[in-house]
C-alpha positions as CSV (number, residue, x, y, z in Angstrom):
1,X,-20.8,27.6,-20.0
2,X,-18.2,27.3,-17.2
3,X,-14.7,26.2,-18.2
4,X,-13.3,22.7,-17.8
5,X,-11.0,21.2,-15.2
6,X,-8.0,19.1,-16.0
7,X,-10.0,16.0,-15.1
8,X,-12.9,17.1,-17.4
9,X,-10.7,17.5,-20.4
10,X,-8.7,14.2,-20.0
11,X,-11.8,12.2,-19.2
12,X,-13.7,13.5,-22.2
13,X,-10.9,12.6,-24.5
14,X,-11.0,8.9,-23.5
15,X,-14.8,8.3,-23.5
16,X,-15.5,5.6,-26.1
17,X,-19.2,5.6,-25.3
18,X,-21.6,6.5,-22.6
19,X,-23.0,3.3,-20.9
20,X,-25.8,4.9,-18.9
21,X,-26.3,5.0,-15.2
22,X,-23.5,7.5,-14.9
23,X,-20.9,5.2,-16.4
24,X,-18.6,5.8,-19.3
25,X,-16.5,3.3,-21.3
26,X,-13.0,4.7,-21.3
27,X,-10.1,3.8,-23.6
28,X,-6.9,2.9,-21.6
29,X,-3.7,4.2,-23.0
30,X,-1.2,2.4,-20.7
31,X,-1.7,-0.7,-18.6
32,X,1.1,-1.5,-16.2
33,X,1.5,-5.0,-14.7
34,X,3.6,-6.2,-11.8
35,X,4.7,-9.6,-10.5
36,X,1.9,-9.7,-7.9
37,X,-0.9,-9.9,-10.4
38,X,0.4,-9.7,-14.0
39,X,0.9,-13.4,-14.8
40,X,-2.4,-14.3,-13.2
41,X,-4.3,-11.8,-15.3
42,X,-2.5,-12.8,-18.5
43,X,-3.2,-16.5,-17.7
44,X,-6.9,-15.8,-16.9
45,X,-7.7,-14.3,-20.3
46,X,-5.7,-17.0,-22.0
47,X,-7.8,-19.6,-20.2
48,X,-10.9,-17.8,-21.4
49,X,-9.7,-18.0,-25.0
50,X,-9.0,-14.3,-25.3
51,X,-6.0,-12.5,-26.5
52,X,-4.4,-9.4,-25.1
53,X,-6.1,-6.7,-27.1
54,X,-3.2,-4.3,-27.4
55,X,0.0,-5.9,-26.1
56,X,2.0,-2.8,-27.3
57,X,0.1,-0.7,-24.6
58,X,0.9,-3.1,-21.8
59,X,4.2,-3.1,-19.8
60,X,5.3,-5.3,-17.0
61,X,8.0,-5.3,-14.3
62,X,8.7,-7.3,-11.1
63,X,8.6,-5.2,-8.0
64,X,6.2,-6.4,-5.3
65,X,7.6,-9.9,-4.5
66,X,11.3,-9.8,-5.7
67,X,14.0,-9.6,-3.0
68,X,15.8,-6.3,-2.6
69,X,18.9,-8.1,-1.1
70,X,22.2,-7.0,-2.6
71,X,23.2,-9.3,-5.4
72,X,19.7,-10.8,-5.5
73,X,18.4,-13.0,-8.3
74,X,14.9,-13.9,-9.3
75,X,15.1,-16.9,-6.9
76,X,16.3,-15.1,-3.8
77,X,12.8,-14.9,-2.5
78,X,11.2,-18.3,-3.5
79,X,7.6,-17.0,-3.6
80,X,8.7,-14.1,-5.7
81,X,10.7,-16.4,-7.9
82,X,7.6,-18.4,-8.9
83,X,5.7,-15.2,-9.7
84,X,8.6,-13.9,-11.8
85,X,8.9,-17.1,-13.7
86,X,5.2,-17.1,-14.5
87,X,5.4,-13.4,-15.5
88,X,8.3,-14.1,-17.9
89,X,6.5,-16.9,-19.5
90,X,3.2,-15.1,-19.9
91,X,4.7,-11.9,-21.3
92,X,6.8,-13.8,-23.8
93,X,3.6,-15.7,-24.9
94,X,1.6,-12.5,-25.4
95,X,4.2,-10.0,-26.7
96,X,4.0,-7.8,-23.6
97,X,7.1,-5.8,-22.9
98,X,8.8,-7.1,-19.7
99,X,11.4,-4.9,-17.9
100,X,13.2,-7.8,-16.1
101,X,15.7,-7.7,-13.3
102,X,18.8,-5.7,-14.2
103,X,17.2,-3.9,-17.1
104,X,16.6,-0.2,-17.5
105,X,12.8,-0.1,-16.8
106,X,12.8,-2.5,-13.9
107,X,11.7,-1.3,-10.6
108,X,8.6,-0.1,-8.8
109,X,6.0,0.3,-11.5
110,X,5.1,3.8,-10.4
111,X,8.7,4.9,-10.6
112,X,9.6,3.3,-13.9
113,X,6.5,4.5,-15.8
114,X,7.4,8.2,-15.6
115,X,11.1,7.8,-15.9
116,X,10.8,5.7,-19.1
117,X,8.5,8.2,-20.7
118,X,5.5,5.8,-20.7
119,X,3.6,8.1,-18.4
120,X,2.7,11.3,-20.3
121,X,0.2,14.2,-19.7
122,X,-3.4,13.4,-20.7
123,X,-2.9,9.7,-20.9
124,X,-5.2,7.2,-19.2
125,X,-3.3,4.7,-17.1
126,X,-4.3,1.8,-15.0
127,X,-2.5,-0.8,-12.9
128,X,-3.5,-3.4,-10.3
129,X,-2.1,-1.3,-7.5
130,X,-3.9,1.5,-5.5
131,X,-0.9,3.9,-5.8
132,X,-1.3,4.2,-9.6
133,X,-2.5,7.7,-8.8
134,X,1.2,8.6,-8.7
135,X,1.3,9.1,-12.5
136,X,-1.1,12.0,-12.1
137,X,1.9,14.1,-11.1
138,X,2.5,14.4,-14.8
139,X,-1.1,15.3,-15.7
140,X,-2.2,11.7,-16.5
141,X,-5.6,10.2,-15.5
142,X,-4.3,7.3,-13.5
143,X,-5.9,5.0,-11.0
144,X,-5.6,1.5,-9.5
145,X,-7.9,-1.4,-10.5
146,X,-8.9,-4.7,-9.2
147,X,-8.3,-8.2,-10.7
148,X,-11.6,-8.3,-12.6
149,X,-11.0,-4.8,-14.1
150,X,-7.4,-5.8,-14.9
151,X,-8.7,-8.8,-16.9
152,X,-11.2,-6.6,-18.7
153,X,-8.5,-4.1,-19.8
154,X,-6.2,-6.9,-21.0
155,X,-9.0,-8.3,-23.2
156,X,-10.5,-5.0,-24.4
157,X,-8.2,-2.1,-23.7
158,X,-11.2,-0.3,-22.2
159,X,-12.8,0.0,-18.8
160,X,-16.2,1.1,-17.5
161,X,-15.9,3.9,-15.0
162,X,-18.1,6.4,-13.2
163,X,-16.6,9.9,-13.4
164,X,-15.6,11.1,-9.9
165,X,-16.4,14.5,-8.4
166,X,-13.8,17.3,-8.6
167,X,-11.8,18.4,-5.6
168,X,-9.0,21.0,-5.7
169,X,-6.3,21.5,-3.1
170,X,-4.3,24.7,-3.5
171,X,-1.0,24.8,-1.7
172,X,0.2,28.3,-1.5
173,X,3.2,30.1,0.1
174,X,6.9,29.4,0.8
175,X,7.7,26.3,2.8
176,X,9.9,26.3,5.9
177,X,13.4,24.7,5.8
178,X,13.3,20.8,5.5
179,X,9.5,20.8,4.7
180,X,9.0,18.5,1.7
181,X,6.1,17.4,-0.6
182,X,5.6,14.4,1.8
183,X,5.0,16.9,4.6
184,X,2.5,18.9,2.5
185,X,0.3,15.8,2.1
186,X,0.6,14.5,5.6
187,X,-0.4,17.9,6.9
188,X,-3.3,17.9,4.5
189,X,-4.7,14.5,5.4
190,X,-4.2,15.2,9.1
191,X,-6.6,18.1,8.8
192,X,-9.1,16.8,6.3
193,X,-9.1,13.1,7.3
194,X,-8.5,9.8,5.4
195,X,-12.0,9.8,3.8
196,X,-12.0,13.5,2.6
197,X,-11.3,12.5,-1.0
198,X,-13.7,9.6,-1.3
199,X,-15.6,9.8,-4.6
200,X,-13.4,12.6,-5.9
201,X,-10.4,13.1,-8.2
202,X,-8.0,15.6,-6.5
203,X,-6.3,18.3,-8.5
204,X,-3.3,19.7,-6.7
205,X,-2.6,23.3,-7.6
206,X,-1.2,26.6,-6.3
207,X,2.2,28.3,-6.3
208,X,3.8,25.8,-3.9
209,X,2.9,22.9,-6.2
210,X,4.2,24.8,-9.3
211,X,7.5,25.4,-7.5
212,X,7.9,21.6,-7.0
213,X,9.9,19.4,-9.3
214,X,7.9,16.7,-11.1
215,X,9.1,14.0,-8.7
216,X,7.8,16.0,-5.7
217,X,4.4,16.3,-7.5
218,X,4.4,12.5,-8.0
219,X,4.9,12.1,-4.2
220,X,1.8,14.2,-3.5
221,X,-0.3,12.4,-6.1
222,X,0.9,9.0,-4.9
223,X,-0.7,9.7,-1.5
224,X,-4.1,10.7,-2.9
225,X,-5.5,7.2,-2.2
226,X,-4.6,7.7,1.5
227,X,-7.2,10.4,1.6
228,X,-9.8,8.2,-0.2
229,X,-9.3,9.5,-3.7
230,X,-8.1,7.0,-6.3
231,X,-7.1,9.8,-8.7
232,X,-4.7,12.7,-8.0
233,X,-3.5,15.1,-10.7
234,X,-1.2,18.1,-11.3
235,X,-1.6,20.1,-14.5
236,X,1.4,19.7,-16.9
237,X,3.7,22.7,-17.4
238,X,7.2,23.4,-18.7
239,X,8.7,21.4,-15.7
240,X,6.7,18.4,-16.9
241,X,7.9,18.8,-20.5
242,X,11.5,19.2,-19.4
243,X,11.2,16.1,-17.3
244,X,9.9,14.0,-20.2
245,X,12.1,15.3,-23.0
246,X,14.3,12.5,-24.4
247,X,12.9,9.8,-22.1
248,X,13.0,6.4,-23.9
249,X,9.3,6.1,-24.7
250,X,8.5,9.8,-24.9
251,X,7.5,11.2,-28.3
252,X,10.4,12.4,-30.5
253,X,10.8,15.1,-33.2
254,X,7.6,16.4,-34.8
255,X,5.6,14.1,-32.6
256,X,7.1,15.7,-29.5
257,X,6.2,19.2,-30.8
258,X,2.6,18.0,-31.5
259,X,2.4,16.3,-28.1
260,X,3.6,19.4,-26.2
261,X,1.1,21.6,-28.1
262,X,-1.7,19.3,-27.0
263,X,-0.5,19.0,-23.4
264,X,-0.5,22.8,-23.1
265,X,-4.3,22.7,-23.6
266,X,-4.9,20.5,-20.6
267,X,-4.6,22.7,-17.6
268,X,-7.8,23.7,-15.8
269,X,-9.6,26.8,-17.2
270,X,-9.7,29.9,-15.0
271,X,-13.5,29.8,-14.8
272,X,-13.8,26.0,-14.1
273,X,-15.8,24.9,-11.1
274,X,-14.9,22.3,-8.5
275,X,-17.2,20.4,-6.2
276,X,-14.9,21.1,-3.3
277,X,-11.9,23.4,-2.8
278,X,-9.3,23.6,0.0
279,X,-6.5,26.0,0.7
280,X,-3.3,25.2,2.5
281,X,-0.6,27.7,3.5
282,X,2.6,25.7,3.3
283,X,4.5,28.2,5.4
284,X,2.5,26.9,8.4
285,X,3.8,23.4,7.9
286,X,6.6,21.9,9.9
287,X,8.2,18.4,9.3
288,X,5.5,15.8,9.9
289,X,5.5,12.3,11.4
290,X,2.6,9.9,11.9
291,X,1.9,8.5,15.4
292,X,-1.0,6.0,14.7
293,X,-2.2,3.4,12.2
294,X,-3.6,5.7,9.5
295,X,-1.8,8.5,7.6
296,X,-4.4,10.9,9.1
297,X,-2.8,10.1,12.5
298,X,-0.1,12.7,12.0
299,X,1.4,15.6,13.9
300,X,4.3,18.0,13.6
301,X,7.6,16.9,15.0
302,X,7.3,19.5,17.7
303,X,3.9,18.2,19.0
304,X,2.9,15.6,21.5
305,X,0.9,12.4,21.0
306,X,-2.8,13.4,21.1
307,X,-5.1,12.3,23.8
308,X,-8.2,10.3,22.6
309,X,-10.2,12.0,25.4
310,X,-9.9,15.3,23.5
311,X,-11.1,13.8,20.2
312,X,-14.7,13.7,18.8
313,X,-16.6,10.6,20.0
314,X,-16.4,8.9,16.6
315,X,-12.6,9.0,16.7
316,X,-11.8,8.0,20.3
317,X,-12.0,4.3,20.0
318,X,-9.8,4.1,16.8
319,X,-7.3,6.5,18.4
320,X,-7.1,4.3,21.6
321,X,-6.6,1.2,19.5
322,X,-3.9,2.9,17.4
323,X,-2.0,4.0,20.5
324,X,-2.2,0.5,22.0
325,X,-0.9,-1.0,18.8
326,X,1.9,1.6,18.5
327,X,2.9,1.2,22.2
328,X,2.4,4.9,22.8
329,X,1.0,7.1,25.6
330,X,-0.9,10.4,25.1
331,X,0.9,13.5,25.9
332,X,4.4,12.2,25.1
333,X,6.5,14.2,22.7
334,X,6.8,12.5,19.3
335,X,10.4,13.7,19.1
336,X,12.7,11.5,21.0
337,X,10.9,8.1,20.5
338,X,13.5,5.4,20.1
339,X,13.5,3.6,16.7
340,X,14.7,0.2,15.6
341,X,14.4,0.3,11.8
342,X,14.5,3.0,9.1
343,X,13.3,2.3,5.6
344,X,14.0,4.8,2.7
345,X,12.1,3.6,-0.3
346,X,8.7,2.9,-1.8
347,X,6.7,4.4,-4.7
348,X,6.3,7.5,-2.6
349,X,9.9,8.4,-1.9
350,X,12.5,6.3,-3.7
351,X,13.3,8.5,-6.7
352,X,16.7,10.1,-7.3
353,X,15.6,13.4,-5.7
354,X,14.5,11.5,-2.6
355,X,17.9,9.8,-2.3
356,X,19.7,13.0,-2.7
357,X,17.7,14.5,0.1
358,X,18.4,11.5,2.3
359,X,22.1,11.4,1.4
360,X,22.5,15.1,2.4
361,X,21.6,14.2,5.9
362,X,23.5,10.9,6.0
363,X,26.8,12.3,4.7
364,X,29.4,12.3,7.4
365,X,27.2,10.7,10.0
366,X,26.7,7.1,11.2
367,X,23.6,5.0,11.8
368,X,23.0,4.8,15.5
369,X,23.8,1.6,17.4
370,X,20.9,-0.8,17.4
371,X,19.2,0.7,14.3
372,X,18.8,-1.3,11.1
373,X,18.6,1.2,8.1
374,X,17.9,0.3,4.5
375,X,17.9,2.4,1.3
376,X,16.0,0.8,-1.5
377,X,16.2,2.7,-4.8
378,X,12.9,2.8,-6.8
379,X,14.3,1.5,-10.0
380,X,17.3,0.3,-11.8
381,X,17.8,3.7,-13.4
382,X,17.6,5.4,-10.0
383,X,20.1,2.9,-8.6
384,X,22.6,3.5,-11.5
385,X,22.2,7.3,-11.3
386,X,22.7,7.3,-7.5
387,X,25.8,5.1,-7.8
388,X,27.2,7.4,-10.5
389,X,26.7,10.3,-8.1
390,X,28.3,8.4,-5.3
391,X,25.2,8.4,-3.1
392,X,25.5,4.7,-2.5
393,X,29.0,5.3,-0.9
394,X,27.5,7.9,1.3
395,X,24.9,5.5,2.6
396,X,27.2,2.6,3.0
397,X,29.8,4.7,4.8
398,X,27.1,5.8,7.2
399,X,26.0,2.2,7.9
400,X,22.9,1.9,5.7
401,X,22.3,-1.2,3.6
402,X,22.2,-0.2,-0.1
403,X,19.8,-2.6,-1.8
404,X,18.3,-3.6,-5.1
405,X,15.2,-1.9,-6.7
406,X,11.7,-3.0,-5.6
407,X,8.8,-2.4,-3.2
408,X,10.7,-4.1,-0.4
409,X,9.7,-3.3,3.1
410,X,6.8,-0.9,2.2
411,X,4.4,-3.8,1.7
412,X,6.5,-6.7,3.0
413,X,5.1,-9.0,0.3
414,X,8.6,-10.3,-0.4
415,X,9.3,-11.4,3.2
416,X,11.3,-8.2,4.1
417,X,9.6,-7.2,7.3
418,X,10.0,-5.2,10.5
419,X,10.0,-7.5,13.5
420,X,7.0,-7.5,15.8
421,X,6.8,-4.6,18.2
422,X,9.8,-2.9,16.7
423,X,9.5,0.7,15.7
424,X,10.2,1.8,12.1
425,X,10.4,5.2,10.5
426,X,9.5,4.7,6.9
427,X,9.3,6.9,3.8
428,X,6.4,4.8,2.4
429,X,2.7,5.6,2.2
430,X,0.9,3.4,4.7
431,X,1.2,2.8,8.4
432,X,-1.6,0.4,8.7
433,X,-1.7,-2.4,11.3
434,X,0.7,-5.1,10.0
435,X,1.7,-3.2,6.9
436,X,5.5,-3.7,7.4
437,X,5.1,-7.0,9.2
438,X,2.9,-8.5,11.9
439,X,2.7,-6.1,14.9
440,X,5.4,-3.8,13.3
441,X,5.0,-0.2,14.4
442,X,5.4,2.2,11.5
443,X,5.9,6.0,11.5
444,X,5.6,7.7,8.1
445,X,8.0,10.6,7.4
446,X,10.1,12.3,4.7
447,X,13.4,10.9,3.5
448,X,15.3,13.5,5.5
449,X,13.3,12.8,8.7
450,X,13.9,9.1,8.2
451,X,17.6,9.5,8.0
452,X,17.6,11.8,11.0
453,X,16.0,9.0,12.9
454,X,18.6,6.5,11.6
455,X,21.6,8.5,12.7
456,X,20.2,9.6,16.1
457,X,18.4,6.4,17.0
458,X,15.3,8.4,17.7
459,X,12.5,10.3,15.9
460,X,14.3,13.7,15.5
461,X,13.6,17.1,14.1
462,X,15.8,17.0,11.1
463,X,16.2,20.8,11.3
464,X,18.4,20.3,14.4
465,X,20.9,18.5,12.1
466,X,21.3,21.5,9.9
467,X,18.9,20.5,7.1
């Protein structure tokens, strides 16, 4: 028999029973809730006369709707304040752990899960957010769920699922200077398209992935959903174990030894088969920046805006619409476009390694006149670590706003928006129409590229700044 993939192994270990029709009933090891849907789900099952099946496996934190303004309270954003009050009440009633404002463990749910040691290799993890695939960077089986599924997991700690196909992406080679994990993925989705992963779980492999730190692996897995795959995974290794050691919720003592021994059995077997396999030479990748309204609308910083007339017929109309929305003309160099806003944050790029990357470019420079630039750490732990390292002072001295942890301007659910027809360079994951505010124009890029735009006032090749 052929060997098993990482997906095969972790999936099989969570099957409670086969349901027929291609569906399995999976046990769920961790369920993360946020302020956008947590209280609603907890209230729903209470109204139905149900209890939370395993409150010790459910963890909540406010991130989507809380303000990121310096000195914020739960009431700074009135809409978020109501959601937070409800979340506090419902978690207290049900015994669910809430990581509240100011606590270690508060922040963007996909940042705090790993850094608290709640996310571990081989675990099954769900959350009512499509970027739950982030946790796959540690070898977890993690995916986003809808409200009905959220209620089902709260009541039963299980979930019916159809096993996806297996797709592998092998990143090989040595990257150029200033090329980051964000660039790896943008380059990938630009070539394969935003639907290439639909119906698949993606395993990211290869020497270039192995060379990444765990936070870089999480960045790549976070973006899997932007290629249509709700699951992205990287096999655990010594880097993973080193990252998790001594985290608050990670196993300790003999349990740690047993866990690591098990985790070492999870990587894909040499003779395992995939339904699709792609190879990317990372040495061919330059810093990337999006030009349109999908992550697949991406080019190198050295390239020009593409012409819809040169595209396949099925793409022309969407490209024309994207260019119109973004206020761009074909044939214009992407480098040099004036920017109004810069956002460093989100579950894609708000970890301490991202902020170090951004601060290295910001140090000794100033935000350009007319640009509003924000840095929003992904969690309370990231914020405290950055401040202990003096990164906040670097950003403040450069003219950035140093803000409180949360999703902030990535999704604009808390009222923090880019004004209409203003151009933003963002380290987030989506450049959809209206994503950062009605008629806001979003360009996705790495933290270093975002800061380069902030200090020059234009989309700029960060390599020209000595990165």
